[in-house]
C-alpha positions in Angstrom: -19.6 146.8 -39.1 -23.7 147.0 -38.8 -23.3 148.9 -35.5 -20.3 151.4 -36.8 -21.7 151.9 -40.3 -25.3 153.1 -37.7 -22.9 155.2 -35.4 -20.9 156.7 -38.9 -24.5 157.3 -40.3 -25.4 159.5 -37.3 -21.9 161.3 -36.9 -23.2 162.4 -40.9 -26.0 163.4 -40.0 -25.1 165.0 -37.2 -22.9 166.8 -39.7 -25.7 168.4 -41.2 -27.6 169.3 -38.0 -24.4 171.4 -37.3 -23.9 173.1 -40.9 -25.4 176.6 -39.2 -23.2 176.7 -36.4 -19.8 175.6 -37.9 -17.5 178.9 -37.7 -16.4 180.1 -40.8 -13.0 179.2 -40.2 -14.1 175.6 -39.7 -15.3 175.4 -43.4 -12.8 177.3 -44.9 -9.8 174.8 -43.1 -11.9 172.0 -44.6 -12.5 173.3 -48.0 -8.5 174.0 -48.1 -7.7 170.4 -46.7 -9.9 168.8 -49.5 -8.4 171.1 -52.5 -4.9 169.8 -51.2 -5.8 166.0 -51.0 -8.5 166.3 -54.4 -11.6 165.6 -52.5 -14.8 166.5 -53.7 -16.2 169.4 -51.6 -19.5 168.7 -51.1 -22.4 170.4 -48.9 -23.0 168.1 -45.7 -26.2 167.4 -47.1 -24.9 166.0 -50.4 -22.2 163.9 -48.3 -24.9 162.9 -46.3 -27.1 161.9 -49.3 -23.9 160.3 -51.2 -23.2 158.3 -47.6 -26.8 156.6 -47.8 -26.3 155.7 -51.3 -22.8 154.3 -50.3 -23.2 152.3 -47.4 -25.5 149.7 -48.4 -22.9 148.8 -51.3 -19.6 148.2 -48.6 -19.1 144.6 -47.7 -17.2 142.6 -45.3 -14.9 141.7 -48.0 -13.8 144.8 -48.9 -13.3 146.3 -45.1 -10.8 143.4 -44.4 -9.2 144.4 -48.0 -8.5 147.9 -46.6 -7.3 146.8 -43.2 -4.9 144.4 -44.3 -3.8 147.5 -47.1 -3.3 149.9 -44.5 -2.2 147.9 -41.6 -0.7 144.8 -42.9 2.9 146.8 -42.1 2.2 146.2 -38.4 0.0 142.9 -38.8 2.0 140.7 -40.8 4.9 141.8 -39.1 8.0 139.6 -39.7 6.2 137.8 -42.5 6.6 138.1 -46.6 3.4 139.3 -46.6 4.1 142.7 -44.8 5.0 145.6 -46.8 7.8 147.2 -45.7 8.0 149.7 -43.1 8.7 153.2 -43.8 10.0 153.7 -40.4 9.5 153.4 -36.6 10.0 156.5 -34.4 10.6 156.1 -30.8 11.0 158.9 -28.6 12.5 158.3 -24.8 13.7 160.4 -21.9 17.2 159.5 -21.4 16.6 158.7 -17.7 13.6 157.0 -15.8 12.9 157.2 -12.2 13.5 153.9 -10.2 10.8 153.7 -7.5 12.6 151.0 -5.1 16.0 152.9 -5.5 15.0 156.3 -5.3 17.0 157.3 -8.1 17.5 158.2 -11.6 19.0 155.7 -14.2 20.0 156.0 -17.9 17.7 154.5 -20.3 18.4 153.6 -23.5 17.0 151.3 -26.5 18.3 149.8 -29.5 16.6 148.6 -32.4 17.1 144.9 -32.0 14.9 145.1 -28.8 12.3 147.1 -30.6 12.3 144.5 -33.6 12.4 141.5 -30.6 9.5 143.4 -29.0 7.2 143.0 -32.3 8.0 139.7 -33.2 7.3 138.7 -29.7 3.3 139.4 -30.0 1.3 136.6 -29.9 -0.9 135.8 -33.0 -4.0 135.9 -32.4 -7.2 133.2 -33.8 -10.3 134.5 -35.7 -12.2 134.0 -32.8 -10.4 136.0 -30.5 -9.7 139.0 -32.7 -13.2 139.4 -33.2 -14.3 138.5 -29.7 -17.8 139.6 -30.2 -19.4 142.3 -27.1 -23.0 141.9 -26.4 -23.5 145.6 -26.7 -26.9 146.5 -25.3 -29.8 148.6 -25.9 -30.4 149.9 -22.7 -28.8 149.7 -19.5 -31.5 150.0 -16.9 -34.2 147.1 -17.4 -37.8 147.8 -16.4 -37.3 145.7 -13.4 -34.6 147.8 -12.0 -36.9 151.1 -12.5 -39.6 149.5 -11.4 -38.6 148.7 -8.2 -37.8 152.9 -8.0 -40.7 154.3 -9.4 -43.4 155.4 -6.5 -46.7 154.1 -6.4 -49.0 155.8 -9.7 -45.6 157.2 -11.1 -47.6 159.5 -13.0 -49.3 161.4 -10.6 -46.3 161.4 -8.2 -44.3 163.4 -11.4 -47.2 165.5 -12.2 -47.2 166.5 -8.3 -43.7 167.5 -8.4 -43.6 168.7 -11.5 -45.9 171.5 -10.5 -44.0 172.0 -7.2 -40.3 172.1 -7.6 -40.4 173.3 -11.5 -39.2 177.4 -12.0 -38.7 179.1 -15.5 -37.1 182.6 -16.0 -39.1 184.4 -18.2 -36.4 186.8 -19.8 -33.4 183.6 -20.1 -35.6 181.0 -20.9 -33.5 178.7 -17.8 -35.5 176.3 -16.1 -34.6 175.1 -12.6 -35.9 172.2 -10.8 -35.5 170.8 -7.3 -35.4 166.8 -7.7 -37.1 164.6 -4.9 -33.8 163.9 -3.7 -32.2 167.1 -3.2 -30.4 167.5 -6.6 -30.6 170.8 -8.3 -31.1 171.1 -12.0 -30.5 173.6 -14.4 -31.5 174.1 -18.1 -31.5 175.8 -21.1 -32.4 175.6 -24.2 -30.4 176.8 -26.9 -30.0 175.5 -30.8 -26.2 176.1 -30.7 -25.1 172.8 -31.8 -26.3 169.8 -32.7 -25.6 167.7 -29.6 -26.6 168.3 -26.1 -24.1 169.0 -22.6 -24.4 168.2 -19.3 -22.2 169.1 -16.8 -23.0 167.5 -13.2 -20.8 168.8 -10.3 -20.4 167.9 -6.4 -18.9 170.0 -3.9 -15.2 168.9 -2.5 -12.7 168.5 -5.3 -9.1 168.2 -4.4 -9.7 170.7 -1.5 -11.6 168.1 0.5 -8.4 166.1 1.1 -7.5 164.6 3.9 -4.1 165.6 5.3 -3.1 162.3 5.3 -5.0 161.1 2.1 -3.5 163.9 -0.2 -4.4 162.9 -3.5 -7.2 160.4 -2.8 -10.2 162.3 -4.9 -8.6 162.8 -7.9 -7.2 159.1 -7.9 -10.7 158.0 -6.8 -12.1 159.7 -9.7 -9.7 158.5 -11.9 -10.1 155.0 -10.5 -13.7 155.6 -12.0 -12.4 156.6 -15.4 -10.3 153.9 -15.7 -12.5 151.1 -14.7 -15.0 152.0 -17.2 -17.4 150.3 -16.2 -20.8 149.6 -14.3 -23.1 147.4 -12.5 -22.6 143.9 -14.2 -21.4 146.1 -17.6 -17.9 145.1 -18.6 -16.1 148.0 -20.2 -16.1 147.3 -23.9 -19.8 147.2 -23.6 -20.0 150.5 -22.1 -17.3 152.0 -24.8 -19.6 150.3 -27.7 -23.1 151.5 -26.1 -21.1 155.0 -25.9 -20.7 154.7 -29.6 -23.6 153.3 -30.8 -25.3 156.1 -29.3 -22.9 158.8 -29.4 -22.2 159.8 -26.6 -19.8 160.6 -23.9 -19.1 160.8 -20.4 -16.2 162.2 -18.6 -14.7 162.5 -14.9 -12.7 165.3 -13.6 -12.0 167.4 -10.3 -10.6 170.9 -10.1 -9.6 172.4 -6.0 -13.6 173.0 -5.4 -15.5 170.6 -7.5 -15.7 167.0 -8.6 -17.6 166.9 -12.0 -18.9 164.7 -14.8 -19.3 166.3 -18.4 -21.5 164.5 -20.9 -22.4 165.0 -24.4 -24.8 163.4 -26.2 -27.2 164.0 -29.2 -30.2 165.6 -29.4 -31.9 162.6 -31.4 -34.5 159.8 -29.9 -33.3 158.3 -26.5 -29.8 160.5 -27.1 -30.3 161.5 -23.4 -32.2 159.0 -22.0 -28.9 156.9 -22.5 -26.8 159.2 -21.3 -28.9 159.1 -17.9 -28.7 155.4 -17.6 -25.2 155.5 -17.9 -25.1 158.2 -14.7 -27.8 156.7 -13.2 -25.9 153.1 -12.5 -22.9 155.2 -11.8 -24.4 156.9 -8.8 -26.0 153.5 -7.9 -23.4 150.8 -9.2 -20.0 152.3 -9.5 -17.2 149.6 -10.3 -14.0 149.7 -8.0 -11.3 147.4 -9.3 -7.9 146.8 -8.2 -6.0 147.3 -11.6 -8.1 150.4 -12.4 -6.9 152.1 -9.1 -3.0 150.9 -9.7 -3.2 152.4 -13.4 -5.3 155.6 -12.0 -2.2 155.8 -8.9 0.9 155.0 -11.5 -0.5 157.6 -14.1 -0.5 160.5 -10.9 3.0 159.1 -10.4 4.0 159.2 -14.0 2.3 163.2 -13.7 4.5 164.1 -10.9 7.4 163.3 -12.2 6.8 165.0 -15.5 5.7 168.4 -13.5 9.6 168.4 -12.3 10.6 167.8 -15.7 8.6 170.6 -17.3 9.9 174.0 -17.4 6.5 176.1 -16.8 5.2 173.6 -14.5 7.5 173.4 -12.3 8.0 176.9 -12.0 4.3 177.5 -11.4 3.9 174.4 -8.6 7.2 175.9 -7.0 5.1 179.3 -6.9 2.1 177.7 -4.9 4.1 175.9 -2.5 5.9 179.4 -1.6 2.5 180.7 -1.6 0.8 178.0 0.2 1.9 175.6 3.3 -1.2 173.7 2.3 0.0 170.7 -0.3 -3.8 170.8 -1.4 -3.3 173.4 -4.0 0.3 172.1 -5.0 1.1 168.8 -7.2 0.6 166.2 -5.5 4.1 164.2 -4.4 4.7 160.5 -5.5 5.1 159.6 -1.6 1.5 161.0 -0.6 0.2 158.7 -3.9 2.5 155.9 -2.1 0.0 156.0 0.8 -2.9 155.9 -1.2 -5.2 152.6 -1.0 -8.2 151.9 -2.6 -10.4 151.4 0.2 -9.2 154.9 0.9 -10.1 156.7 -2.2 -13.2 154.9 -2.6 -13.7 156.9 0.9 -13.5 159.9 -0.6 -15.1 159.9 -3.9 -18.3 158.3 -2.3 -17.9 161.4 0.4 -18.6 163.8 -2.5 -20.5 161.5 -5.4 -23.6 161.7 -3.3 -27.1 161.8 -5.2 -28.7 164.5 -2.8 -25.6 166.9 -3.4 -25.7 166.9 -7.5 -25.8 170.3 -9.1 -27.2 168.8 -12.7 -26.5 171.6 -15.5 -28.1 171.0 -18.8 -28.0 173.1 -22.7 -29.5 171.5 -25.9 -31.5 171.9 -28.6 -34.6 170.8 -25.9 -37.4 172.3 -28.1 -36.2 170.7 -31.5 -36.0 173.7 -33.4 -33.1 172.7 -35.3 -35.6 170.0 -36.3 -38.3 171.7 -37.0 -36.2 173.3 -40.1 -35.7 169.7 -41.6 -36.3 170.1 -45.4 -35.5 167.4 -48.5 -33.1 165.5 -45.9 -34.5 162.5 -44.0 -33.2 162.6 -40.2 -31.1 165.4 -40.4 -31.6 169.5 -41.0 -31.9 171.8 -44.0 -29.4 174.0 -43.2 -27.1 176.7 -45.1 -27.9 175.0 -48.1 -26.4 176.4 -50.9 -28.8 178.6 -53.5 -29.5 178.4 -57.3 -30.8 181.7 -59.3 -34.9 181.9 -58.6 -34.2 179.9 -55.3 -35.3 181.3 -51.5 -34.7 180.8 -48.3 -37.0 178.9 -46.2 -38.6 179.9 -43.7 -38.3 178.5 -40.0 -40.7 176.9 -38.7 -42.1 177.7 -35.5 -42.8 175.2 -33.3 -46.4 174.5 -32.2 -46.7 175.5 -28.2 -47.6 171.9 -27.4 -45.4 170.6 -29.6 -41.8 172.4 -26.8 -44.2 171.9 -23.7 -44.3 167.8 -24.8 -40.2 167.7 -24.9 -40.2 169.7 -21.7 -42.4 167.3 -20.0 -40.7 164.4 -21.6 -36.8 165.9 -20.4 -38.1 166.5 -17.1 -39.3 163.0 -16.9 -36.4 161.6 -17.8 -34.5 163.3 -15.1 -36.8 162.9 -12.2 -37.1 158.9 -13.6 -32.7 158.2 -14.0 -31.2 160.9 -11.2 -34.2 162.3 -9.0 -35.1 158.5 -8.0 -31.6 157.7 -6.9 -32.0 157.2 -3.0 -30.1 159.5 -1.1 -26.4 158.4 0.1 -25.9 157.4 3.8 -22.2 158.4 3.2 -21.4 161.1 5.4 -19.7 164.4 3.3 -16.5 165.3 3.2 -15.3 168.6 5.1 -16.0 171.5 2.6 -14.7 174.0 5.3 -11.4 173.7 5.1 -10.6 177.0 2.7 -6.7 177.0 1.4 -4.9 179.9 3.7 -2.5 182.1 2.0 0.9 182.5 4.0 1.9 185.8 5.4 4.4 187.3 3.0 5.5 189.8 6.1 6.6 187.0 8.4 8.7 185.1 5.5 12.1 186.2 4.7 13.1 187.3 1.0 14.6 184.0 -0.1 11.2 182.4 1.3 9.2 184.5 -1.1 11.6 183.6 -4.0 13.0 180.9 -5.6 14.9 180.0 -8.7 15.9 177.1 -10.3 17.2 175.4 -13.7 16.1 172.4 -15.9 19.3 171.1 -18.0 17.8 171.4 -21.6 19.6 172.1 -24.9 17.4 174.9 -25.7 17.8 178.2 -23.7 14.4 179.6 -22.2 12.9 181.4 -19.3 9.7 181.4 -17.2 8.8 183.4 -14.3 5.3 183.4 -11.7 5.0 186.2 -9.4 1.7 185.5 -7.4 -0.1 187.1 -4.4 -3.6 186.9 -2.7 -7.0 188.1 -4.0 -10.6 187.2 -3.2 -13.0 185.0 -5.0 -15.4 185.9 -7.7 -17.5 187.0 -4.5 -15.4 189.8 -3.4 -14.4 187.4 0.1 -11.0 186.4 0.2 -9.0 183.7 3.0 -8.9 184.8 6.4 -5.0 186.5 6.0 -6.5 188.6 3.1 -9.8 189.5 5.5 -7.1 191.3 8.2 -5.6 193.1 5.4 -8.6 194.6 3.5 -9.7 195.3 7.7 -6.2 197.2 8.1 -6.9 198.8 4.7 -10.9 199.7 5.5 -11.1 198.4 2.3 -15.1 198.2 0.8 -16.5 197.5 -2.5 -18.8 200.6 -2.2 -17.5 202.9 -4.2 -19.0 206.7 -4.4 -22.2 206.9 -6.4 -22.1 203.5 -6.8 -25.7 202.1 -8.1 -24.4 198.6 -8.7 -22.5 197.7 -5.7 -25.4 195.5 -4.2 -25.4 193.3 -7.4 -23.8 190.1 -6.8 -22.1 190.1 -10.1 -20.3 193.5 -9.1 -17.3 191.7 -7.5 -16.5 189.3 -10.6 -17.6 191.8 -12.9 -15.0 194.5 -11.2 -12.2 191.6 -11.1 -12.5 190.6 -15.2 -12.0 194.5 -15.8 -9.4 194.6 -14.0 -8.1 191.3 -15.5 -8.3 192.4 -18.8 -6.2 196.8 -18.1 -3.5 194.8 -16.1 -2.9 192.2 -19.2 -2.8 195.0 -21.6 -0.7 197.0 -19.5 1.8 193.9 -19.0 2.4 193.2 -22.5 2.2 196.8 -24.0 5.4 197.4 -21.1 7.3 194.3 -20.6 7.1 193.0 -24.2 6.3 196.2 -26.8 8.2 199.0 -24.7 10.7 197.2 -23.3 11.8 194.4 -25.5 12.2 192.2 -22.5 9.5 189.1 -23.0 8.2 187.0 -25.2 5.1 186.7 -23.8 3.5 187.9 -20.5 0.0 187.1 -19.2 -2.5 187.7 -16.1 -5.0 185.5 -14.4 -7.1 184.7 -11.5 -8.1 181.8 -9.8 -12.0 183.3 -9.5 -13.0 180.2 -7.1 -17.0 179.9 -6.3 -17.3 178.1 -3.3 -13.9 178.5 -1.5 -13.3 182.0 0.0 -9.6 181.9 -0.8 -7.6 183.2 -4.3 -4.5 184.0 -5.7 -3.7 186.1 -9.0 -0.4 184.7 -11.2 1.9 186.5 -13.7 3.7 185.0 -16.1 6.6 186.1 -17.9 8.5 184.4 -20.6 12.2 185.6 -22.1 15.6 185.2 -22.0 17.7 183.5 -19.4 20.0 186.6 -19.9 16.8 189.0 -19.5 14.1 187.1 -17.4 15.2 188.9 -13.9 14.7 192.7 -15.8 11.5 191.2 -17.2 10.3 190.1 -13.3 10.9 193.8 -11.9 9.6 194.9 -15.3 6.0 192.9 -14.4 6.5 193.4 -10.8 6.5 197.4 -11.7 3.4 197.3 -14.1 1.3 195.2 -11.1 2.3 197.4 -8.4 2.2 200.8 -10.4 -2.1 200.7 -11.0 -1.9 202.4 -7.7 0.5 205.4 -8.7 -1.3 205.7 -12.0 -5.1 204.8 -11.8 -7.0 203.1 -14.6 -8.1 205.3 -17.0 -11.3 205.6 -18.7 -9.7 204.9 -22.3 -8.5 201.4 -20.6 -11.4 200.5 -19.0 -13.5 201.1 -22.5 -11.0 198.6 -24.3 -11.7 195.5 -21.5 -15.3 196.8 -21.9 -14.8 196.0 -25.4 -12.9 193.1 -25.3 -15.5 191.4 -22.5 -18.7 192.1 -24.2 -17.1 191.0 -27.9 -15.7 187.7 -26.0 -19.1 187.2 -24.0 -20.9 187.6 -27.4 -19.1 185.2 -29.0 -19.0 182.5 -26.6 -22.6 182.8 -26.1 -22.6 180.9 -29.4 -21.1 177.5 -27.2 -22.7 175.3 -25.3 -19.4 175.1 -23.3 -20.4 179.0 -22.0 -23.7 178.3 -21.3 -22.6 175.4 -19.1 -20.6 178.0 -17.6 -23.4 180.5 -16.8 -25.5 178.0 -15.3 -23.3 176.6 -13.0 -23.6 177.2 -9.0 -27.0 178.7 -9.9 -28.5 176.8 -7.0 -25.4 176.5 -4.8 -24.6 177.9 -1.6 -23.3 181.4 -3.3 -24.8 185.1 -4.5 -25.1 183.8 -7.5 -28.9 183.9 -9.3 -30.7 184.3 -12.5 -29.4 188.3 -12.5 -26.4 186.9 -12.8 -27.0 185.8 -16.5 -29.6 188.4 -17.1 -27.7 191.2 -16.5 -23.8 190.3 -17.7 -23.9 193.1 -20.6 -25.8 195.4 -18.1 -23.3 195.3 -15.6 -19.9 195.6 -17.7 -21.7 199.0 -19.6 -22.0 200.7 -16.4 -18.5 199.7 -14.7 -16.8 203.2 -14.3 -12.8 203.3 -13.8 -13.3 203.8 -10.5 -14.6 200.4 -9.8 -12.0 198.9 -11.5 -9.7 200.6 -9.4 -11.2 200.0 -6.3 -11.2 196.3 -7.1 -7.7 196.6 -7.6 -7.2 197.1 -3.9 -8.2 193.9 -3.3 -4.9 192.4 -4.8 -1.7 191.9 -2.5 0.5 193.7 -4.2 3.0 194.7 -1.2 6.5 193.9 -1.6 6.5 191.9 1.0 3.2 189.7 -0.4 4.5 189.0 -3.8 5.7 185.6 -4.3 8.3 185.3 -7.3 9.3 181.6 -9.3 11.9 181.4 -12.0 13.2 178.6 -13.7 15.6 178.7 -17.0 16.4 175.9 -18.6 19.8 175.2 -20.9 23.1 173.7 -20.4 23.8 173.3 -17.0 23.5 170.7 -14.0 20.0 171.3 -12.9 19.1 173.0 -9.5 16.6 174.7 -7.2 17.4 177.2 -4.6 15.7 180.3 -2.9 16.8 184.0 -3.1 17.0 186.1 -6.8 18.9 184.5 -9.3 22.2 186.9 -11.1 21.0 189.2 -13.1 21.7 188.8 -17.2 23.8 185.6 -16.6 23.3 183.1 -19.4 22.8 179.6 -18.3 26.1 178.5 -19.8 26.8 180.8 -16.9 24.5 179.5 -14.4 26.2 176.0 -14.8 28.9 177.0 -13.3 27.5 178.2 -10.3 27.9 176.0 -7.4 24.8 175.5 -5.0 24.1 173.6 -1.7 
């Protein structure tokens, strides 16, 4: 109880610190919700004071009584002491897939079976229910750290810091190379009361070997499912995270595997995260039950994709565009071939300390803490003023205090991550970018797929896709061949920006906004064919590959008309060039979005990401964003459009309808203007 009371106190304190950066909309929602439930609306500082005053008066007996009052309906189920249950709602599929038989079989459940299940749950003794867990204050003992530290650690750290630390005077971004080869980028912003960290390693799903498809994602999920490191149990790690108000999440995409972490800016918050990450890289726990749960989770996802209208449509598009299965959803038969040894090998070849890129954003200077006035451990931010009161001026932190904080941060990174020994495991193969299919070599049926899903509601969605370059203007081998035939160049007449690394991505982003605007105004507003339509780009950083996708949602009877109209918009940019007015609108949208997003740690993490990776990105890509957007011309954006593969034999189309009638998947065009009630009568081989 004491542990959770402390965590709640830290959470309320965090609310005080965040008050300056909470959007007005969130404040308004909080006030309206409080008014609906007749709650007293208090300023976060008042809430903090009230909590500190009330918390000591709460007793264990009161907590027990409240728990019985709230949860007694299920805790005492079947006994006279249980209050009546209002309702038990169960939502299940009508069919489930049996792996051993390979068939879909009916699934049903009765009220009596639910009752019997609830009654079958065995009671626990008080000792079993409490199950006290020994929560560690630190994960790394002094002995473990001493073994890692070199002789004369202070001198070693000082010498390393002086040689490897670079600071950009304009943006304030700090770049460091750790002793083991890991790279660090961090920026100081007072945007949020908590810090954000993202650790990336190259690899991701694209590193899967042909006979081990899905191994990287199942391996990353296995570590998450285990939740344990070294000799600490999952429960100990969970409570350690609760006590320190931190979270760690592992995931991956096609290019990278990454670890996202949030931590408090208070004393010890960052150190707690770094201790956990140190053990995660040094002593991860690979457990068979965790592997089985991870494997089952992705199997369930594979089945769910086929039952989802939107996901199955996109998956069919990717399978048409790419013969490479790494870019599409994993199949159950591939997941069944995996073993714990295979997924461990796949992940170990990625999570190597020497390959880490560590990005951090937080209030490292302590600017938020310097505003503390009258609130113990928190901030006096946005406080309502009585008449005659004045704003409290922000206290300027002494330069010595700032430098001391930065020294402590660098020392923590050096100690917990920089001294991790380099892994001897062979790095996964990073030189296999996916290659898009050559559309001109495929039949029209192989470039278009239609499908129908049995459902109670009638709706339809379509995806149109084709090849594009990555963020830096480089595509796969087929894309390069097409560009050479076209004699394409990023160099437009009188272009002063062509040599800037941000130039291709800025042009592509502006083009995306223009095409989105044209799609919306034409397909939805003018023709009234679609409920919604959008256009997006993959914008890879590491892989020399990429695709665009146009999504159209419409009624089944009009979906093919909507697809034709969307194709017309995509291909019509050649005949109707982008205007200066369209670019001006796109520029305003991108500048406004950039200005707003700069207030979030997540966006800053994205700006820092890959800053020291082997690509064209450098500090100028962050510093010159606004300048590049303002300097773009319509010719730049029109030229960028030529990098999209939009010829009729380069387009891939996936169309799906939902409604009454048996499900099917076929190649070729679907009948135009036909309801799904009619489609259900069509016999498909």
